[in-house]
C-alpha positions as CSV (number, residue, x, y, z in Angstrom):
1,M,-5.9,46.9,12.4
2,I,-3.6,44.7,14.4
3,R,-4.0,45.2,18.1
4,F,-2.3,43.6,21.0
5,G,-4.8,43.3,23.9
6,A,-6.4,40.9,26.2
7,L,-8.4,37.9,25.4
8,S,-9.0,34.5,26.7
9,S,-10.1,31.7,24.6
10,L,-14.7,32.1,24.4
11,L,-16.6,30.7,23.1
12,L,-14.0,31.1,23.0
13,L,-17.6,32.2,22.3
14,S,-16.7,29.3,20.6
15,T,-15.0,31.0,21.7
16,T,-15.6,31.7,19.1
17,S,-15.8,31.3,19.2
18,F,-16.4,31.6,19.3
19,A,-17.6,25.6,21.2
20,Q,-15.8,22.4,22.3
21,L,-18.3,19.5,22.1
22,E,-18.5,15.8,23.1
23,S,-20.8,13.2,21.4
24,T,-23.2,10.8,23.0
25,T,-21.9,7.2,23.2
26,T,-23.9,4.0,23.8
27,S,-23.0,1.2,26.2
28,T,-24.2,-2.3,26.5
29,S,-25.2,-4.1,29.7
30,T,-25.1,-7.8,30.6
31,S,-28.2,-9.9,30.0
32,G,-31.0,-9.7,32.4
33,V,-31.2,-13.5,32.7
34,S,-30.5,-14.8,36.2
35,K,-27.3,-16.8,36.7
36,G,-28.5,-18.3,40.0
37,S,-26.1,-16.0,42.0
38,S,-27.0,-13.5,44.6
39,D,-23.6,-11.8,44.4
40,V,-24.3,-8.5,42.6
41,S,-20.6,-7.6,42.6
42,N,-20.2,-10.0,39.7
43,D,-23.0,-8.3,37.7
44,N,-21.7,-5.2,35.9
45,T,-25.2,-4.0,34.8
46,V,-25.4,-1.3,37.5
47,A,-21.8,-0.2,37.1
48,T,-22.2,0.1,33.3
49,A,-25.4,2.1,33.6
50,Q,-23.8,4.5,36.2
51,A,-20.7,5.0,33.9
52,K,-23.0,5.8,31.0
53,D,-25.1,8.2,33.0
54,K,-21.9,10.0,34.2
55,K,-20.6,10.4,30.7
56,D,-23.9,11.5,29.3
57,S,-24.4,14.1,32.1
58,I,-21.9,17.0,32.0
59,T,-22.0,20.4,33.8
60,D,-19.1,22.7,33.3
61,V,-18.8,26.4,34.2
62,S,-15.6,28.5,34.2
63,F,-14.7,32.1,34.5
64,N,-11.6,33.9,33.3
65,A,-10.0,37.3,34.0
66,G,-6.7,39.0,33.2
67,G,-5.2,42.4,33.0
68,L,-2.1,44.5,32.3
69,F,-1.4,47.9,33.9
70,A,1.5,50.3,33.4
71,A,2.4,53.7,35.0
72,G,5.1,56.2,34.8
73,N,6.6,57.2,31.4
74,S,4.2,54.7,29.8
75,R,0.6,54.6,30.9
76,S,-1.8,51.9,29.9
77,A,-4.4,49.5,31.2
78,A,-6.0,46.4,29.6
79,V,-8.5,44.0,31.1
80,T,-10.3,40.9,29.9
81,A,-13.1,38.9,31.5
82,G,-15.3,36.1,30.4
83,V,-17.5,33.1,31.2
84,K,-18.3,29.9,29.4
85,S,-20.6,26.9,30.3
86,K,-21.6,23.5,29.0
87,I,-24.6,21.5,30.1
88,K,-25.1,18.0,28.5
89,R,-27.9,15.6,29.3
90,G,-28.0,12.6,27.1
91,E,-28.1,13.6,23.5
92,H,-28.9,17.2,24.3
93,Q,-26.3,19.9,25.0
94,F,-26.4,23.6,25.7
95,T,-23.3,25.8,25.5
96,G,-22.8,29.5,26.2
97,A,-19.9,31.9,26.4
98,A,-19.3,35.7,26.8
99,Q,-16.1,37.7,26.6
100,A,-15.3,41.4,27.1
101,N,-12.0,43.1,26.3
102,Y,-11.1,46.8,27.0
103,A,-7.8,48.8,27.0
104,Q,-6.7,52.4,27.3
105,A,-3.3,54.0,26.7
106,A,-1.6,57.4,26.7
107,T,0.7,58.2,23.8
108,P,3.7,60.5,24.0
109,P,3.5,63.8,22.0
110,A,5.7,64.3,19.0
111,G,9.3,64.5,19.9
112,S,8.9,63.0,23.4
113,T,9.3,59.6,24.8
114,S,7.1,60.1,27.8
115,S,3.3,60.1,28.0
116,V,3.2,62.0,31.3
117,G,0.4,64.6,31.2
118,Q,-1.2,63.1,28.1
119,P,-4.8,62.0,28.2
120,T,-5.5,58.3,27.8
121,E,-7.5,57.0,24.8
122,T,-9.5,53.8,24.3
123,T,-7.5,51.4,22.1
124,V,-9.5,48.1,22.5
125,E,-13.3,47.8,23.1
126,N,-15.2,44.6,22.1
127,V,-17.8,42.4,23.7
128,Q,-19.2,39.2,22.3
129,A,-21.5,36.4,23.4
130,L,-22.6,33.0,22.1
131,L,-25.5,30.5,22.7
132,R,-25.7,27.1,21.1
133,Y,-27.9,24.0,21.3
134,D,-26.7,20.5,20.0
135,W,-28.7,17.4,19.4
136,F,-26.4,14.3,19.1
137,F,-28.6,12.1,16.9
138,A,-25.8,9.5,16.1
139,K,-22.5,8.4,17.5
140,H,-20.4,10.8,15.4
141,W,-23.0,13.4,14.4
142,S,-24.8,16.3,15.9
143,A,-27.3,18.9,14.5
144,F,-27.1,22.4,16.1
145,V,-28.3,25.9,16.0
146,Q,-26.2,28.8,17.4
147,T,-26.6,32.5,17.8
148,S,-24.0,35.2,18.6
149,G,-23.6,38.9,19.1
150,R,-20.6,41.1,18.9
151,H,-19.8,44.8,19.5
152,D,-16.4,46.1,18.3
153,R,-15.7,49.8,18.4
154,F,-12.7,49.6,16.2
155,Q,-14.2,47.5,13.4
156,G,-17.1,50.0,13.2
157,L,-19.6,47.5,14.6
158,D,-22.3,48.7,17.0
159,L,-23.6,45.2,16.7
160,R,-22.9,42.1,14.6
161,Y,-25.7,39.6,15.1
162,Q,-25.4,36.0,13.7
163,I,-27.7,33.0,13.7
164,G,-27.6,29.7,11.8
165,P,-28.1,25.9,11.9
166,G,-25.5,23.3,11.0
167,I,-24.2,19.7,11.1
168,A,-21.1,18.6,13.0
169,Y,-19.2,15.4,12.5
170,Y,-16.6,14.1,15.0
171,F,-13.6,12.3,13.5
172,V,-12.1,11.7,17.0
173,Q,-14.2,11.8,20.1
174,E,-12.3,10.3,23.0
175,E,-12.1,11.4,26.6
176,K,-8.7,13.2,26.1
177,A,-9.0,14.3,22.5
178,Q,-11.7,15.6,20.1
179,F,-11.4,16.5,16.4
180,W,-14.4,17.6,14.4
181,A,-15.8,19.6,11.5
182,E,-18.9,21.6,11.0
183,A,-20.8,22.9,8.0
184,G,-23.9,25.1,7.8
185,Y,-25.7,28.4,7.0
186,D,-25.0,31.7,8.8
187,F,-27.2,34.8,8.7
188,Q,-25.3,37.9,9.6
189,C,-26.6,41.4,10.2
190,D,-24.3,44.3,10.9
191,W,-25.4,47.6,12.6
192,R,-22.6,50.0,11.7
193,A,-21.3,53.0,13.7
194,D,-22.0,56.4,12.1
195,S,-18.4,57.4,12.3
196,Y,-17.5,54.6,9.9
197,I,-20.2,55.2,7.3
198,K,-20.3,59.0,7.3
199,N,-17.8,61.8,7.0
200,A,-17.4,64.5,9.5
201,D,-19.8,66.8,7.6
202,G,-22.4,64.1,7.6
203,S,-22.0,63.0,3.9
204,P,-22.0,59.3,3.2
205,K,-18.9,57.2,2.7
206,F,-18.7,54.9,-0.3
207,D,-17.7,51.2,-0.7
208,S,-15.2,49.9,-3.3
209,D,-18.1,49.9,-5.9
210,G,-18.9,53.5,-5.3
211,K,-22.1,52.8,-3.4
212,P,-23.0,54.6,-0.2
213,L,-22.4,52.4,2.9
214,D,-25.6,51.2,4.6
215,Q,-26.3,51.6,8.3
216,V,-27.7,48.0,8.4
217,A,-26.1,45.3,6.3
218,P,-27.6,41.8,6.2
219,V,-25.4,39.0,4.8
220,H,-26.1,35.4,3.9
221,N,-23.1,33.1,4.5
222,A,-22.0,29.6,4.0
223,R,-20.1,28.4,7.1
224,L,-17.2,25.9,7.5
225,F,-15.5,25.1,10.8
226,V,-12.9,22.8,12.1
227,G,-11.8,22.3,15.8
228,V,-9.5,20.3,17.9
229,N,-9.3,19.8,21.7
230,D,-6.4,17.7,23.0
231,K,-5.4,17.1,26.6
232,L,-1.7,16.8,25.9
233,Y,-0.6,15.9,29.4
234,K,-2.2,15.7,32.8
235,G,-3.5,19.2,33.5
236,V,-2.5,20.6,30.2
237,E,-5.1,21.3,27.4
238,F,-4.7,22.6,23.9
239,V,-7.7,24.0,22.0
240,A,-7.7,25.4,18.5
241,S,-10.4,26.2,15.8
242,A,-10.7,27.9,12.4
243,E,-14.0,29.3,11.0
244,Y,-14.6,30.3,7.4
245,L,-17.6,32.4,6.3
246,Q,-18.3,32.9,2.6
247,D,-20.8,35.6,1.4
248,L,-23.3,33.7,-0.8
249,A,-24.2,36.9,-2.7
250,D,-20.7,38.2,-3.2
251,G,-18.0,35.6,-4.0
252,N,-15.3,38.2,-3.3
253,T,-16.3,38.8,0.3
254,W,-15.3,36.3,3.0
255,R,-14.1,36.1,6.6
256,L,-11.7,33.9,8.6
257,V,-11.6,33.5,12.4
258,F,-8.8,31.6,14.2
259,D,-8.7,30.8,17.9
260,G,-6.0,29.0,19.8
261,S,-5.2,28.5,23.5
262,V,-3.1,26.4,25.9
263,K,-4.4,26.0,29.5
264,A,-2.4,24.5,32.4
265,N,-3.9,23.7,35.8
266,I,-2.1,25.3,38.8
267,A,-4.6,24.2,41.5
268,K,-7.8,22.1,41.8
269,H,-10.0,24.8,40.4
270,F,-7.6,27.2,38.9
271,A,-5.6,27.3,35.6
272,L,-3.5,29.7,33.6
273,A,-4.4,30.1,29.9
274,T,-2.6,31.7,27.0
275,A,-4.8,32.5,24.0
276,V,-4.6,34.2,20.6
277,T,-7.5,35.2,18.3
278,V,-7.1,36.4,14.7
279,W,-10.0,38.0,12.8
280,Y,-9.5,38.5,9.1
281,E,-12.0,40.2,6.7
282,N,-11.0,40.6,3.1
283,N,-13.5,43.4,2.5
284,P,-13.8,45.5,5.6
285,L,-15.2,49.0,6.0
286,P,-13.1,51.9,4.6
287,T,-10.3,53.0,6.9
288,V,-10.5,49.6,8.7
289,L,-7.6,47.2,8.3
290,N,-8.5,43.7,7.4
291,T,-6.7,41.9,10.3
292,D,-7.1,42.1,14.1
293,V,-4.9,40.0,16.4
294,I,-5.5,39.8,20.1
295,T,-3.4,37.8,22.6
296,A,-3.8,37.3,26.3
297,V,-2.7,35.5,29.5
298,S,-5.5,35.0,32.0
299,L,-6.5,33.2,35.2
300,V,-9.3,30.6,34.8
301,Y,-11.6,29.4,37.6
302,N,-13.4,26.1,37.0
303,M,-16.4,25.6,39.2
304,F,-16.6,21.8,38.7
């Protein structure tokens, strides 16, 4: 189903996710041989080491929140909130993200244009979280393992749990721009809501092959990912990613996730972000549409 709700970019997670990563770089210092001078200002060994330590040590934590509320003839409320973090020490990096989106709305009865007196119903309800560890073993390469969980009421998911390792390669890894690709394995296990796999009388629903739908559905996927992070101007940042998951047991089942956002600083620690996320599943549960779209504008607070 296509829904317009609130979302910031997890992950993003990473954000997600879904993650936006930086690779370890090496620096060289001047020779340790004495030049017969006591003026340390002419020796850049200390300065180079400090610059390297600063670049290889990153701590970043941010929070985001947004909402939309309407009253009168049209009554609705939508909220989004999330947090993401990145801690990098040398060649080791930990990232995490969580995001929650919720919305309610009242719909007018047949033949009316006003929702006054009508009860509100939940129209958006999803929560997701991501944890990831990267080891940057070379200038352009990292090995990683990540795990995520997602609850989405309107996709029939009580929980979708994923975990898998992979390799990332950075084509561009500059201070103001990163462009990279990832490949790996993804184990996915869905715990499905009863209302999506059973009829009102308790009888099972069937998939396209005529088989009863299982409550728990494990899937082995191949995963491909590409991401870009570009600081277009001072205080303006563009982030986008696309993730493709292919069922290894069923060549006709696959998923695509796209995330995109633009963030603009409005103060030292605050920014405004506009984000869009698209989830596409070519073989969803019965009665579930294959595409969900969520867009949002939110306020972001950066701790550092």
